[in-house]
C-alpha positions in Angstrom: -33.6 8.8 -4.4 -32.4 6.4 -1.6 -30.1 7.6 1.1 -28.0 5.7 3.7 -29.8 7.4 6.6 -31.1 4.9 9.0 -31.6 6.7 12.3 -32.6 10.3 13.4 -32.8 11.8 16.9 -33.8 15.3 18.0 -32.5 17.4 20.9 -34.7 20.1 22.3 -32.0 21.9 24.3 -30.5 23.3 21.1 -33.2 22.4 18.6 -30.9 20.1 16.6 -31.4 16.8 14.9 -28.7 14.1 14.6 -28.9 12.3 11.3 -27.1 8.9 11.3 -25.7 7.3 8.2 -25.3 3.5 8.3 -22.1 2.9 6.4 -18.5 3.8 7.2 -15.4 3.3 5.2 -13.1 3.0 8.2 -13.0 0.0 10.5 -11.9 1.8 13.7 -10.8 -0.5 16.6 -12.3 1.9 19.2 -15.5 2.8 17.4 -18.4 3.7 19.7 -20.7 1.8 17.4 -19.3 -1.4 18.8 -21.4 -0.6 21.8 -24.5 0.3 19.8 -25.3 1.7 16.3 -28.1 3.8 17.9 -27.7 7.2 19.5 -26.0 6.7 22.8 -28.0 9.5 24.4 -31.1 7.3 24.2 -31.9 5.2 27.3 -30.3 1.7 27.2 -33.7 -0.1 27.1 -34.8 2.0 24.1 -31.6 1.3 22.2 -31.8 -2.4 23.0 -35.3 -2.6 21.5 -34.6 -0.8 18.3 -34.5 -2.7 15.0 -33.0 -1.6 11.7 -35.7 -0.6 9.2 -35.0 0.5 5.7 -32.9 3.6 4.9 -34.8 6.7 4.1 -35.6 8.1 0.7 -34.7 11.7 0.2 -38.4 12.6 0.0 -39.0 10.9 3.3 -36.2 12.8 4.9 -37.7 16.1 3.6 -41.1 15.2 5.2 -39.4 14.3 8.6 -37.4 17.6 8.6 -40.5 19.6 7.8 -42.3 17.9 10.7 -39.4 18.8 13.0 -39.4 22.4 11.8 -43.2 22.8 12.2 -43.7 20.9 15.5 -40.3 21.2 17.2 -38.7 24.4 15.8 -35.7 22.6 14.3 -32.8 24.9 13.6 -29.8 22.8 12.8 -28.7 19.2 11.9 -25.6 17.2 12.5 -24.7 14.7 9.8 -22.8 11.9 11.4 -22.2 8.2 11.3 -21.2 6.1 10.2 -19.6 8.2 7.6 -21.8 10.7 5.6 -19.4 10.9 2.6 -20.0 7.2 1.8 -23.5 8.2 0.7 -23.8 9.2 -2.9 -26.9 11.2 -2.1 -25.0 13.6 0.2 -25.1 16.5 -2.2 -28.8 16.1 -2.5 -29.2 16.0 1.2 -27.1 19.2 1.6 -29.2 20.9 -1.0 -32.4 19.8 0.7 -31.3 21.2 4.0 -30.2 24.4 2.5 -33.6 24.9 0.8 -35.2 24.5 4.3 -32.8 27.1 5.9 -31.3 24.5 8.2 -27.8 24.9 9.6 -25.6 21.9 8.9 -22.6 20.4 10.7 -20.8 17.5 9.0 -18.8 15.0 11.0 -16.4 13.2 8.8 -13.1 11.3 8.6 -12.5 13.2 5.3 -11.1 10.1 3.6 -13.8 10.0 0.9 -14.4 13.8 0.7 -14.6 14.8 -2.9 -14.4 18.3 -4.4 -18.2 18.5 -5.1 -19.1 18.0 -1.5 -16.3 20.2 -0.2 -17.3 23.0 -2.6 -20.9 22.7 -1.5 -19.9 22.9 2.2 -17.9 26.0 1.5 -20.6 27.7 -0.6 -23.4 26.9 1.9 -21.3 28.0 4.9 -21.5 24.5 6.6 -19.2 23.5 9.4 -17.1 20.3 9.0 -15.5 18.6 11.9 -12.7 16.2 10.6 -11.8 13.4 12.9 -8.0 12.6 12.9 -7.5 9.3 14.8 -3.7 9.7 15.0 -1.1 11.9 13.4 1.2 8.9 13.3 0.8 7.2 9.8 1.4 3.6 11.2 -1.0 4.1 14.1 -3.7 5.6 11.9 -3.4 2.6 9.5 -3.5 0.2 12.4 -6.5 1.9 14.0 -8.7 2.5 10.9 -7.4 0.2 8.2 -6.7 3.2 6.0 -3.7 5.5 5.3 -3.4 8.9 6.9 -2.1 11.0 4.0 -5.4 11.1 2.2 -7.2 12.4 5.3 -4.7 15.2 5.7 -4.7 16.1 2.0 -8.5 16.3 2.0 -8.5 18.3 5.2 -6.1 20.9 3.9 -8.0 21.0 0.6 -11.3 21.7 2.4 -9.6 24.5 4.3 -8.2 26.0 1.0 -11.7 25.9 -0.5 -13.0 28.0 2.4 -14.8 25.3 4.4 -15.3 26.2 8.1 -13.2 23.2 9.4 -12.4 22.0 12.9 -10.5 18.9 14.0 -11.6 16.2 16.5 -9.5 13.6 18.1 -9.9 11.1 20.9 -7.5 10.8 23.8 -6.9 7.0 24.1 -4.4 6.1 26.8 -1.7 3.9 25.4 -2.5 4.8 21.8 -3.4 8.5 21.3 -1.7 10.0 24.3 -1.3 13.7 25.2 2.0 13.9 23.4 0.4 12.4 20.3 -2.3 14.9 20.4 0.3 17.7 20.5 1.5 16.3 17.1 -2.0 16.9 15.8 -2.0 20.4 17.2 1.3 21.1 15.5 -0.1 19.9 12.2 -3.2 22.1 12.5 -1.1 25.1 13.4 1.0 24.7 10.3 -2.3 25.4 8.4 -3.9 28.0 10.7 -3.4 28.2 14.5 -7.0 29.5 14.8 -8.6 26.2 13.7 -10.4 24.6 16.6 -9.2 21.3 18.1 -11.7 19.2 20.0 -10.4 16.6 22.3 -12.8 13.8 23.3 -12.4 11.1 25.9 -12.2 7.5 24.9 -15.1 5.3 25.9 -14.0 1.6 26.2 -15.7 -0.7 23.7 -15.9 -4.5 23.4 -12.7 -6.1 22.1 -10.4 -3.3 23.2 -8.0 -3.2 26.1 -7.8 0.6 26.2 -9.1 2.4 29.3 -10.8 5.8 29.7 -8.4 8.7 30.2 -8.3 10.4 33.6 -8.7 14.1 34.2 -5.0 14.7 34.5 -4.4 13.2 31.1 -7.2 15.3 29.5 -5.9 18.5 31.1 -2.3 17.7 29.9 -3.5 17.2 26.4 -5.5 20.4 26.5 -2.6 22.5 28.0 0.0 21.2 25.6 -2.2 21.7 22.6 -2.8 25.3 23.6 0.9 26.0 23.1 0.2 25.7 19.4 -3.5 26.6 18.9 -5.7 29.4 20.1 -8.9 27.4 20.1 -8.8 24.1 22.0 -11.9 22.5 23.5 -11.4 19.5 25.7 -14.9 18.1 25.4 -13.8 15.0 27.3 -13.5 17.1 30.5 -17.2 18.1 30.4 -19.4 15.9 32.5 -22.8 15.5 30.9 -25.5 16.6 33.2 -28.2 16.2 30.6 -29.8 19.1 28.9 -33.4 18.8 27.9 -34.7 15.7 26.2 -33.7 13.5 23.2 -36.5 12.4 20.9 -36.5 9.2 18.9 -37.5 10.3 15.4 -36.6 7.3 13.2 -37.1 4.5 13.3 -40.2 4.7 15.5 -42.2 1.8 16.9 -45.1 2.5 14.5 -42.8 2.7 11.4 -44.9 5.7 10.5 -43.0 8.6 8.9 -45.9 11.0 9.2 -46.6 11.0 13.0 -46.6 14.5 14.4 -45.2 13.6 17.8 -42.1 11.6 18.7 -41.2 9.8 22.0 -38.9 12.0 24.2 -36.5 10.8 26.9 -34.3 12.5 29.5 -30.7 12.5 28.5 -29.2 12.9 32.0 -27.8 9.3 31.8 -25.7 9.8 28.8 -23.8 6.5 28.0 -25.8 4.7 30.7 -24.5 1.2 31.1 -21.3 1.7 29.2 
């Protein structure tokens, strides 16, 4: 069975792998993949020399995960994007990871979330972080090209099924400002005020005029959101000092899925050159 997985990295500080899916249904104006489709924790010179190979088959993914378990003590994976729910093999991927006793965190815009995948996430105890670009329907449509209502319907449906859900949003000055993020916090609190809200900092991308938020804006968004939610994490305030090393697992220069060792790099220069 073919998947849409095209890129895998491993982090030794928390024994996790990031599994990247190629496709995405959204066309976000501020998407970080306008800078690079590759993991931005890899050094710039490594990213610049990577080339797309074929997407992995499910059997090849199993072999890679087994190598990471055996050689690197892999404990958990993050399924991200692109958008994992665009891959029809996602249920098989989730079942594979469960069979190997690997924790799973799914990053999703939830637009294409179906009941089969949502039920699997709930049954297997997986965490799902749903990205809400804007709580304003017109802004959401403008930013992503897709309507907001389906995202919210699927998010609330996942919660009702028992999925361990969180919400992520990006503070984009002039688009998704602190007062807009308060609207997201109010929406979340109408479902459960204990659901975590993660606030990220916008990284400028080509073709966009938006700037990075400053610390005051991040702190304002965090403070105001805490008036409605008990669990707010302003990840955008955290300066990455680099923890451990990031390993390039796939694609690798040898295009050999069975090598027992992968190239490792320091991750202290996260978003170097951006």
